[in-house]
N, C-alpha and C positions, 0 to 999 in steps of 0.2 A: 216633373209633372206636377200640375197644380193640385191642391187639396180640393176634393169634391165631397161635399156633405150631402147625404141623401136622406130625406125624411119621407117615409111612405105612410100616409094616414089612411090608405085604402087597404083594408085587411085582405081583400081577395086578389090584390095585385102582387104577383111574385116578381121580384126584380133581381137580376144578376148584377149586383152592385159593382163588382170588379169589372165586368164587361161595360157597364155604363160609364165608369170612370175612364176606361180605355177609349170609349167613343169620344168623350170630351177631349181626351189627349190627342186623338186623331184630328179633331176640329182645331184644337190649339196649334198642332204641328203644321197645319195648313192655313194659319191665320192670314197670311199675305194674300190668299185667294178670296178673303172675305173682309173687304175694307181693312180695318186695322186689327180685326180679330177681337175676341172677348178680352177685356182688360185683365191684366195679371191679378192674381190674388185668389182667395178662397171663393169657390162657387157653390152655392146651395141650390139643390134641386128638390122640389117639394111636390108630392103627388097627393092630390086632394079629390074629394067628391064635389059635385056641382054646388051643393049648399055652402060648403066651406069657401070655395073660390068665389062664389057670388057675394059672400060676406066681405071678403077682402076687396072685391071689385067695388062694392058700395062704400066701404070704409075709406079706401085710399083714392078711388077715382070717381066717387059720387054717382056710380051707376050700379045698382044692386042686382042687375041681371046676370045670368050665367054667361060664362065666356070660356074660351079654351085655354088661354095662356095669359098670365100677368107676369111682367118682368120688373124687378126693382133693381135700379142701379146701385152699386156698392160705393165704397169709399176707398179709393186706391191708397190713400195715405195711411190707412190702417190695415191694408192687405186684404180687402174684400172686393171681389169682382162684382158680385151681385147675387140676386136670388131669382130663380125661375120657378113659378108655381103653375102647375098644369092640372087640368081636370081630367081624371080618368073616366068619369061618366060621359063627358062630352066626347072624348076620343072614341069610346065604345059606341055611343049613339051615332056619331058622324060616320064611323067606319061601316056600321050596319046599313045606314041609309044610303051610302054611296058605294057599296060593294067593295070596300077596302079591308085590308087586314088591320085588326085592332092594334097590334104591336107596332106596325109601321106608322100608323096614325099617331100613336103616343110618342114614338121616337121623333116624328116630325114636329110635334109640339115642343120637345126638348130643344131640337135644332132651332126652331123659330125663336125661342127665348134666348138662346145663345147668340143668334144673329141680332136680336134687339140690343143685347149688350155690346155687340161689335159695332153698332151704329146704324143698323138698318131700321127703316121705318116703313110702315104699311098703311098709313092713313091717306095718302094721296095715290091716285092710280099709277102714275109713273114710278113712284117709289115702291109701290106694291109689286109691280112687275119685276123690279130689280130684286126685291126680297124673294119672290117666288123662284127666280132663276138661281139665287144663292141657295135657297132650300134644296132645289133639285141637285145642285153641285155637291152640297154637303151630304145629302142622303146617298148619292152615288159613291162618294168617298167612303162612307161608313159601310155600304154593302161590299165594296171592293176590299175593305179591311176585315170582312167577316163579322161585322158588327151591325147587322140588320136589327130591326126592332124585335124580330122573333128570337134572336140570340140573347136578348136582354129582358123582355117582358113576357109574362104569361098571366092570363086572367082566369081565375077560378069562376066557375058558373054556379057555385053553390049558394052564394048570397050576394047582397048588394054592397057597394062601397060604403064606407063610413067607419066610424071609430067605435060605434056602440053595437 
């Protein structure tokens, strides 16, 4: 099983780290169903608020707007698969606006980042359709393994995300 580093900068997000690492393991074990799968090596998962992810978006992609997921490719020669940064705020907002469960939306963002590292792209319509189909397959695999978003993530309603 690969090493999965988890950094949670959102103090109101509770994450079952062992279950999240198992979810990545399920995806990795089924890599042949997802192009080549996520490259071997350490995988970093980072949970941020909108402001922190927008800063990364601006600094690295030249677009300071909010976004849901940013994926950074790693360097296989040094044993790093990559880093997936997700916005907890965006997942919460999108889930509320579309009548979805927050935890499932956040898990979808993790899957989306893993798929980017596996080689999927969503910038063109045809490629986006393939990625959406892969997301659906991955989420089904995770549910069948008992690793739905609700088994991994809980959000406290007491305060906002952030580190201060």
